[in-house]
C-alpha atoms as a printed R data frame, in Angstrom:
    type eleno elety resid chain resno      x      y      z
1   ATOM     1    CA   MET     A     1 34.546 -2.729 11.828
2   ATOM     2    CA   LYS     A     2 35.814  0.221  9.754
3   ATOM     3    CA   ARG     A     3 32.236  1.317  9.121
4   ATOM     4    CA   PHE     A     4 31.452  1.026 12.876
5   ATOM     5    CA   SER     A     5 34.523  3.316 13.636
6   ATOM     6    CA   VAL     A     6 33.256  5.882 11.186
7   ATOM     7    CA   VAL     A     7 29.799  5.828 12.780
8   ATOM     8    CA   VAL     A     8 31.190  6.183 16.309
9   ATOM     9    CA   LEU     A     9 33.523  9.031 15.183
10  ATOM    10    CA   THR     A    10 30.609 10.861 13.371
11  ATOM    11    CA   VAL     A    11 28.420 10.384 16.472
12  ATOM    12    CA   ALA     A    12 31.167 11.749 18.717
13  ATOM    13    CA   THR     A    13 31.609 14.796 16.480
14  ATOM    14    CA   MET     A    14 27.935 15.407 16.507
15  ATOM    15    CA   ALA     A    15 27.873 15.206 20.313
16  ATOM    16    CA   ALA     A    16 30.783 17.689 20.534
17  ATOM    17    CA   ALA     A    17 29.244 20.139 18.071
18  ATOM    18    CA   LEU     A    18 25.798 20.021 19.876
19  ATOM    19    CA   ALA     A    19 27.470 20.357 23.311
20  ATOM    20    CA   GLY     A    20 28.535 23.844 22.196
21  ATOM    21    CA   CYS     A    21 25.011 24.840 21.124
22  ATOM    22    CA   GLY     A    22 23.510 25.484 24.495
23  ATOM    23    CA   GLY     A    23 24.082 29.280 24.696
24  ATOM    24    CA   SER     A    24 21.578 31.733 25.980
25  ATOM    25    CA   ASP     A    25 19.299 33.834 23.678
26  ATOM    26    CA   SER     A    26 21.549 36.831 23.932
27  ATOM    27    CA   ASP     A    27 24.364 34.931 22.277
28  ATOM    28    CA   SER     A    28 22.297 33.895 19.291
29  ATOM    29    CA   GLY     A    29 22.555 37.372 17.627
30  ATOM    30    CA   SER     A    30 26.399 37.260 17.602
31  ATOM    31    CA   ALA     A    31 26.333 33.633 16.494
32  ATOM    32    CA   ALA     A    32 24.234 34.527 13.522
33  ATOM    33    CA   ALA     A    33 26.502 37.432 12.692
34  ATOM    34    CA   SER     A    34 29.601 35.334 12.830
35  ATOM    35    CA   SER     A    35 28.024 32.553 10.569
36  ATOM    36    CA   THR     A    36 27.005 35.188  7.973
37  ATOM    37    CA   ALA     A    37 30.612 36.552  8.028
38  ATOM    38    CA   ALA     A    38 32.055 33.126  7.745
39  ATOM    39    CA   SER     A    39 29.892 32.166  4.680
40  ATOM    40    CA   SER     A    40 30.797 35.430  2.965
41  ATOM    41    CA   THR     A    41 34.438 34.502  2.953
42  ATOM    42    CA   THR     A    42 33.944 31.020  1.484
43  ATOM    43    CA   GLY     A    43 33.545 29.605 -2.025
44  ATOM    44    CA   LYS     A    44 30.361 28.681 -3.883
45  ATOM    45    CA   ALA     A    45 30.083 25.114 -2.550
46  ATOM    46    CA   ALA     A    46 30.194 26.427  1.051
47  ATOM    47    CA   GLN     A    47 27.093 28.470  0.236
48  ATOM    48    CA   THR     A    48 24.934 25.332 -0.113
49  ATOM    49    CA   THR     A    49 22.238 25.284  2.554
50  ATOM    50    CA   CYS     A    50 21.129 22.055  4.378
51  ATOM    51    CA   ALA     A    51 17.735 22.312  2.727
52  ATOM    52    CA   GLU     A    52 19.314 22.254 -0.689
53  ATOM    53    CA   PHE     A    53 21.794 19.530  0.365
54  ATOM    54    CA   LYS     A    54 18.999 17.196  1.453
55  ATOM    55    CA   ASN     A    55 17.501 17.264 -2.004
56  ATOM    56    CA   LEU     A    56 20.760 16.278 -3.711
57  ATOM    57    CA   ASP     A    57 21.541 12.574 -4.843
58  ATOM    58    CA   THR     A    58 24.314 10.781 -3.166
59  ATOM    59    CA   GLU     A    59 27.036 11.683 -5.756
60  ATOM    60    CA   ALA     A    60 26.049 15.395 -5.578
61  ATOM    61    CA   GLU     A    61 26.203 15.363 -1.712
62  ATOM    62    CA   LYS     A    62 29.695 13.916 -1.954
63  ATOM    63    CA   ALA     A    63 30.728 16.433 -4.545
64  ATOM    64    CA   VAL     A    64 29.519 19.333 -2.559
65  ATOM    65    CA   VAL     A    65 31.282 18.182  0.674
66  ATOM    66    CA   GLU     A    66 34.503 17.466 -1.264
67  ATOM    67    CA   ALA     A    67 34.347 20.928 -2.843
68  ATOM    68    CA   ILE     A    68 33.841 22.499  0.496
69  ATOM    69    CA   LEU     A    69 36.887 20.799  1.808
70  ATOM    70    CA   ALA     A    70 38.924 21.709 -1.367
71  ATOM    71    CA   GLU     A    71 37.877 25.397 -0.729
72  ATOM    72    CA   ASN     A    72 38.974 25.113  2.958
73  ATOM    73    CA   PRO     A    73 42.120 23.100  3.231
74  ATOM    74    CA   ASP     A    74 42.501 24.079  6.889
75  ATOM    75    CA   SER     A    75 39.192 22.330  7.761
76  ATOM    76    CA   PRO     A    76 39.136 19.937 10.688
77  ATOM    77    CA   TYR     A    77 37.867 17.319  8.221
78  ATOM    78    CA   ALA     A    78 40.695 17.688  5.763
79  ATOM    79    CA   GLY     A    79 41.780 14.354  4.655
80  ATOM    80    CA   SER     A    80 38.522 12.754  5.912
81  ATOM    81    CA   PRO     A    81 35.882 13.416  3.241
82  ATOM    82    CA   ASN     A    82 33.745 10.379  4.391
83  ATOM    83    CA   VAL     A    83 33.573 11.618  7.934
84  ATOM    84    CA   ALA     A    84 32.769 15.054  6.746
85  ATOM    85    CA   LEU     A    85 29.969 13.680  4.446
86  ATOM    86    CA   GLY     A    86 28.549 11.583  7.162
87  ATOM    87    CA   THR     A    87 28.443 14.451  9.508
88  ATOM    88    CA   ALA     A    88 27.002 16.819  6.988
89  ATOM    89    CA   LYS     A    89 24.143 14.331  6.269
90  ATOM    90    CA   LEU     A    90 23.441 13.968  9.960
91  ATOM    91    CA   VAL     A    91 23.388 17.681 10.815
92  ATOM    92    CA   CYS     A    92 21.341 18.399  7.808
93  ATOM    93    CA   LEU     A    93 18.547 16.098  8.961
94  ATOM    94    CA   SER     A    94 17.597 18.589 11.611
95  ATOM    95    CA   GLU     A    95 14.948 21.124 10.484
96  ATOM    96    CA   ALA     A    96 16.729 23.797 12.726
97  ATOM    97    CA   ASN     A    97 19.619 23.571 10.394
98  ATOM    98    CA   ALA     A    98 17.730 23.885  7.066
99  ATOM    99    CA   GLY     A    99 18.572 27.562  6.534
100 ATOM   100    CA   LYS     A   100 22.180 27.202  7.593
101 ATOM   101    CA   THR     A   101 25.005 26.380  5.032
102 ATOM   102    CA   VAL     A   102 26.276 22.834  5.123
103 ATOM   103    CA   ALA     A   103 29.785 24.136  5.904
104 ATOM   104    CA   VAL     A   104 28.651 25.944  8.954
105 ATOM   105    CA   ALA     A   105 26.082 23.389 10.291
106 ATOM   106    CA   ALA     A   106 28.529 20.495 10.061
107 ATOM   107    CA   GLY     A   107 31.595 22.513 11.157
108 ATOM   108    CA   LEU     A   108 33.520 21.972  7.928
109 ATOM   109    CA   LEU     A   109 35.121 25.340  8.015
110 ATOM   110    CA   ALA     A   110 38.463 25.952  9.658
111 ATOM   111    CA   ALA     A   111 38.391 27.835 12.951
112 ATOM   112    CA   GLY     A   112 38.186 31.578 12.373
113 ATOM   113    CA   LYS     A   113 36.517 31.469  8.988
């Protein structure tokens, strides 16, 4: 039952994240600029791209997500590393996110970073 709850929470998080992705083409330039600014203020783990993340083994994926959460204690996923890991794995499956950092694609950064 606990695993089912985690899956449901992860799917709900994904749906919420994707619901905000329907902006027009004119918005994409400002979104790219904000994600670049966000990644420049974070630590080394937060610079890992989804393409790099997909090539890691399970333990390395977990270590990257835990490091991102440690570097960003105000993250919405603080205290929920398993949910953060599941979300990161799901969003990084999309080829559209291959060039994005795991932290940005999965929404692991605190608002305003």
